[in-house]
N, C-alpha and C positions, 0 to 999 in steps of 0.2 A: 733236613727240615727246610722247606722253602720259605720265602718271605711272606706269602699270603697266609699260610698255615700258622706261622709264627705271630703275625698280626692279629689273626682271629683269636688265638689263645691269649694274647696279651689283652685284647679288648674284653674277652670273657672274664679274665682275672680282674680287670679294673672295674667292670660292672658288678661282679660279685663282691669286691671289696667295698664299693659304695653302698650296696644293699646291706651288707653286714654291719658297716659303720652306722648306717641309719637305724638299723634294728637295735644296736647297742645304745645309741643316744636315746631312742624312744623308751627303752627299758629303764635307763637311768633316770630319765625325767619322770616316768610313771612311779618309780620306786620312791622318789623324793617327795611326792605329793601325799598328804595324809588321806586315809580312806574316807569315802563319803558315807560309808555304812556306820550306823551308830555302834558303839562298843558292845552294847548288850544284845544286839540283833544276832540271831543265829546265822551261821555261815553254811554255804553249800546246800546239800539236800535237806538239812535240818530246817531250813527256812520254809520248806513246803509241807512239813509234817502237820501243821495246823490248818492248812488250806482245806476248805470244804470239799473241793473236788477230790483231794487225796483221801480224806476221811471216808468219803462215799465209796471210793474204790476199795479201800480196806474192808469196809463192811460188806460190800458185794462179794469180794473174794472169800471172806470168811463164810458167808452164807453158801456160796458154791462149794466150798471145801466140805462143809458139814452135809450138804445135800448130795454131793456127788461122790462121796467116799474118798476125798483127798485130791482129786484132779482139779487144779485151778486153771489150767491152760486151755481155755475154751474160746478165746478170741476177745475182741473188744467188748466193753460193757454196753455201749450204745453204738449202733451203726451210724456212720457218718455219710 
């Protein structure tokens, strides 16, 4: 192992260590902060179940299912 290769590996290790330490610090700081989401607010995808656009899609898929004999994979509901 020559000196140039050894220095390159050492530099790579040092940079990786700094990035890992920064990630660990950021995670610790974020975990110590209280959540800004209200306690009674739904989390994840449940937050979107009452959205008008989601309800519209559910109704459209149900209509296509009933009309098409079960196949709901027909593309987007509205062309963009």
